[in-house]
N, C-alpha and C positions, 0 to 999 in steps of 0.2 A: 461427351466428357464434360464439358460445362455446366449442361442441365443436371447431368447428377451429382457434380461437386456443390450445385445450387441448394439441391433437394438434401441431400446428406448437412451443409451447414443450417438448416431449418427443423432438423429433426435433434431428438435428443441422443437417440440412436446412433445418427450417423456425424453426430458431433463430436460423443465418445470413441466412435468407431474411426474417427480420422485423429484425433489425439492419441491413439494407441497405436496406431499405424505409424505417426511420427515422433514416438517413443522405439517402438521395435526399429524403424529405418536409422534412427539415432544410436541404437547397440549394436546394430550391425554396422555401423560407420566405426562405430569405436572398436569392432572386433577386428575390421581390415587394418584401424592404427595401428592396434596392437599387433597385429600378425606382421605389418609391416616393419615394425619397430624390432620387435624379435629377431625375424629373419636377418633385418640386416645387422644386427648384433650379432646375431651367433655367426654370421659369414664372415665378420670380421673376430671373432675368436676364431678360428678356424685358420684365416689369415696369417692370425698373427703366432698363433702355435707350428703352422707350416714353413713360418721364415725364422721363428727362434729354432726350431730343429736343424732346419737348411743353414742356417748361419755355425749352428754349433758343429756339424761336421765340416763343414768347409775348415773354421777357424783350427778346430781342435785336428783334425789331420791332414788339412790340405798342405803343410809340410811334406808330407812322405808321399806326394803326389796320388794320383787318381787308386795307385794300389791299397794303401794307406786310407779312402775314402770307401775302396770298396770290403775292406775287411772290418771297417767300421759299420758297415750299414749291415754283413752277413751277423757281427755280434749283437746288434740290435731288433734284429730280427729275432735270433735265436730265445732271446730273451723277454719277445715281447707279449702280450696279452690281447686278449682278442678286441678292442679296443685303440691297440697300437695304432702307429702312422704305416703306410707302405712308403718302399723306396723302390727304385728302378736307376740304375747307371748305366749308360752305353757308351761305347766310342764313340768316333767319329765317322765310322761306316755304319753306326746304327746296332751294331754287336752289343746283348747284357755282357757288363761286367760283373752286377750284381744287383739281389736286389727280386723281390717274388711278384712285382704290380704286374700282373698283367693287363697291360694296356698301352696303346703306341704312343710313345714319348713326342710332343709337341715338338715341332719344327723352330717356335720362335719363343723364346725365351720370356716369364713373366707367369701372370695369375692364369688360371680356367677353373673358371665354376663347377665345370660338368664334362670331368673326365671319365669316359666311360668304357669298362673294360670289354676284352673281345668276347667275351660271352652274352654282355649286353646286359647282366643283372647284377653290375655294382656301377654306382656312381660316385667320386670322389671329387674332391676339391684340390687345384697339384697346383704345387710352383717348380717351371721349370727352369734351370740356373746353366748355363754357359762356360766350362773349364776352359783353362787356360789352352790347354791341349786340342777343343776341339770337342773332347766328352761332353755329355747332357747329365744334369743328375734333375733327377722327378721326387720330390719327397709330396705326396699327397694322404688327402684322411679323409676318410668316409664320411659323406654326409646325409647316412642313413638318421644319425641322433636329429639332424638340425631337421629332416624332413618329416618325422614323425612328431617333432614338437611345432612343425608347422600346421600339421594335420590335424595336430592335438587343438591348437587354436581354432583353426576354421570351423571343427567338430561343435567346439566350445559355442563359440560364435552364430551357427547355424541353429543348433538346440535354443540359443539365450534369443535368439530373432524369433522362431517356431513359438518357444513359451508365450511369450511376451505380445504377439498375434494372436495368440489362443486364449490369452488371460484376457486382452483388452477385448476380443471379440464377445468372450463369455459375460466380461463387466458393460460390455455395450449394451449385450441385451438385456442384461439386469436390472441397469438403469435405465435403460427405454423402457422393460416393461414395469418398472415399479413407478415411473414419470407418467405412463399410458394410465397405470390405472386409476393413481390419484388423480390425472385429469379427468377420466372418465366418469369419476365421484363428482367433481367440480361441475362437470357439463351437464350432467344428471341435472345435480341441483338446480343448476341454470336454467335447464330445459321446464324442473317442475313449475319454477318461479313466472319465467314466460308464460304457460299456460295457464299462470293465475293462482298458484300457493303462494302467494305472499308470506306464508308463514315457515317455508323450506330455507335452510339454511346452509353453509358449504360444511363438509366436513372436517371434523377434525380428530387427531388420533392422539391426542398428547405429545408427541414426539416433539413439540418446539422448531419444527424443522421448517424450510423456506415456503413448504407447499403450507406447513400451519398457520403458519406468521402470514403467508396471502389470505389463506382463509379466514384468519381474524380478520383483517383489515375490511375484506369483503363482506364478512358478517357485520361488523360495525355500522357498513357503506350499508346494507341493508335493514341494518334497523333504524338508521338513520331516514332513509326514503321510508319505511314502515310507518313512524312517529311523524313524518312530514304529511302522508297517506291518511294518516288516523284524524292528522291534527285538520287537512280541509275537507274531510267527510265530517267531522266536528264544526266546523267554521261552518260549510253549506247548511247544517244542522239550525245551529243557532242563529246562522243570519236569516233563515226562512223561519224560524220560531220567535226571535227577540225581533224584529223589525217589523213582525204584522202588526204590533199593535200602534208605532208610531206612522207606518204608511196607513193606516186605516183611521187614525187622525187627523193624517194631513188631506187624505181623501174626502171626509165628513168635512173639514174646514173648507176644502173649494168647493162643496156642493153645496154648502151655506152659504157660501160668498154668490153662487151662482144664481142660487133659490129665492133669495132677499131681492127687494126692493128698498128698503130703505138702505141710504148711502153710507151712512155712520156704521149700520152693522156690516155692510160691505168691505167696510173700512176694517172694521174689527177682525173679522174675519179672515181679510187677504193677510193680515201681520201676524195672527196667528198661523197663519199657513208658512207664512216666512219663519216665522220662527222655528216650528216644525224642520221646517227643510235644513237648516242650517245645523239644527239638532243631527238629522240623518247624516249630513252632508262633513260634520264631524265623527261622525262613530264611523264613516266609512274614510275619513283621513286615519283613524286610528286604527283598524285594522289594516291597512293598509304598511302605517311604519312599525306594526307588529310583523307583518311580512316580511318589510323588506331587514326589518333585525334578525329575523329566524334565518332570510338566506344568507346571514353570516359573514356576507361581503364585508362588514364594517371592520373585521379584521384586519385585513388590509392597510387601513391608516390607525391601526395603534401604536400609539406614542404613550411614555412614562405619566400617568397620571398621580398627583400628588393630594391622597383623599381626603388629609385632614384638612389642608387649604379648603377644597372642596366643601368639606361638613359645615366646617367655620363661615363660611361665604355663605352657604343656605341656610345657614342659621340664622343668620343677621338678617336674611331677609323676611325667612319668613316668622323673626320673633315678633313685629307688631301683629301679625293676626294671632298668633298662639296669645296673647296677653288681651287682645282686645274681645277673646272670643273666652275667656276667661279660662284658660288654660295655664297650665304651670310646666317648664320647661327644665330638666336636667339634662346635662351633656358631662360624657366621660372621652374625649377626643385624645387619642394615642398621635403624639407627633410623628414624622418622618416615615408613614405608612406611603409608599408607593405600589402604585402597580400597572400593568400595561393594558392601555382600554384607549376608549374614547370618551373623551370629556365629558363632551356635548352628551351622548346616552347614559354616561355615568349622573350626571347633574338631572338628566330625567326621571333614571331610577328613583333616585335620592326626596328629588320632589315628588313622586307620585305618594311613596310611601309618608311623607310629611301631611300631603292632600290627604290620604285615605284616613290617619288618625284624626286629622281634624273633622274630616264630615262626621265622620262616625264614633265620636266618644262626646260625652255632653260636657259643658260644661264643668270646672272646679277637678277635673281630668290632668293627671302631671304626663306630662310627655317626655321619654328619656332617648337620648342618645348617645349613642356608643361604639366607639372605632378600638379595635385593638389589632393584633399580629399575634396569630395564634398557629406555629409551627410556621409552615411557607404560603399560610394565606392570612388575608385580610377580612376581618367579619366585623359587618356597618349593620348594628341592631337598631332596631327604631321601634320602638313598643311605649303601652301605657299599662294605667290600672285600673280604667273603665271595665263595661260589662264583658269583654270578650267575646267568642266567637264556640257556639259547640263543636265538640271534638269532630262530632261525625260530618261538620260541613268544610273541616281543615283540609282535606286529602283534594278538594275539586275549587277552592278558594284561588287558583293559578289558572285557572280555563277561562276562556272568554265567555263574557259573559255571566259570569257568574257572581251572586251577590247573597248575603250571608241573609238571616231571617230577620235581623234586626236595623240591615240595611236597607230594606227594601222599600223603606218609606223617606231617603233622602236623596239627593240629586246624585246621577253618575249611571254608566252604562256599563258598568261591570269590566271593562277593560284596562283598565288601571293597574292593576296587579298581574295581569295577562303580559303586560310591557314589561312588568319587572323580571318578571321568569323569561321572556324573551333576553331580555339585554343581558341578566345574569348568565343566561347559557352561553350568547353570544361571547362574551367574555369568561369562556371555560369555569363558570362557577356553578354553586348553586342556592337554591334560595329554600326558605323552611319557615313556617308557621307553626307560634306556640299558642296555647289559650289557658293559662293556669293562673287565675289572681291577676287578670286583666291579658292582654293580647299581645306580641309581638312576632316581627320578622325579619329575621334574619340572612343577611346574603354574604354569601363567604367567596371571595374572588382571591384569585392567585396570584402571588406577588411577583412570580417571573414567568 
């Protein structure tokens, strides 16, 4: 029994069936309670009726003696209807004096719940009273109506129990069937994904049910996994492609150092190789930093960050470099804008955008820094009125190692904007670039 219950609790059909069984048993219990309460109430009603009739006979006619009581009984039976009371009056020898009740007279006075007639086909509830001269009076009421009521209540209870049990079983089968169908579809999609079909997604029927919500959550998880896998493939390809040149250059430097006999040339080659190795280390450090941010573990340490104060701080720090390079600066920073996030990462995001603008725009360019609150988002826009970027290059600017044609002759690894995009995503925000009479990047971050 225990393993069976354990199995039932672990299936939808069994769980619903057990709940239905519990409801059916509750209905059965309620039916029996109603039966007991109604039965006792009807018996009390009969007892009260019998007692009232007995008192009426003895009080009204007792002064005339037994003969007067007998006469009153005969009058009542002559005028009685089918559901009236039954009487029997016997003397001290047991001889019937009056009444048509065909049942033995109990020897002891008091109530008797089941008084059966001599033929055994009628059951009455009776009260026996002893008179002063030794005679005994029996007043009885037929229990047929009470028994019919009892049978009706028991029948209704049995029907309700059976109906609830059948409905419960049918409901359990229906719920189990629907559940198994939906789970079978989800299982089929999961098996296809395991077999390599990474484009497969969990089925949705548009009902907004619990299954749809779980499927939607799983689909978002699968989209995230697919994006990470695509990102991994892209990183592998980009690393293999973009690191070939610096690694080849480093190898050539080391070959040159080994092949030369001039100590000064060897020293220069080694120093150049060291510079190339440091560049490679910085490149790998940037890649690791992007991967760490994309893992989203930074969200556990978010706190309130005042963006206005952070931008003012960075603008003050970059102002000498901006002026020294011949650039101009315009600022529109709205006060009181606060977002949840990592202050160090947000500082890195803004610094990368300022570095990108300084590095890739000529002297005389005006750099604009704006912060505003739009609906429930904070918008950071850093732009310039420089030469801009070709429209077909905009979609890939935030990919690793991506560089526009204009920036290929300037220093940089093509990872700065990729880190900006990763930080924005980690803060549940988004980043976009526009080039129309200049170039600008906007980062939108939720304020709550």
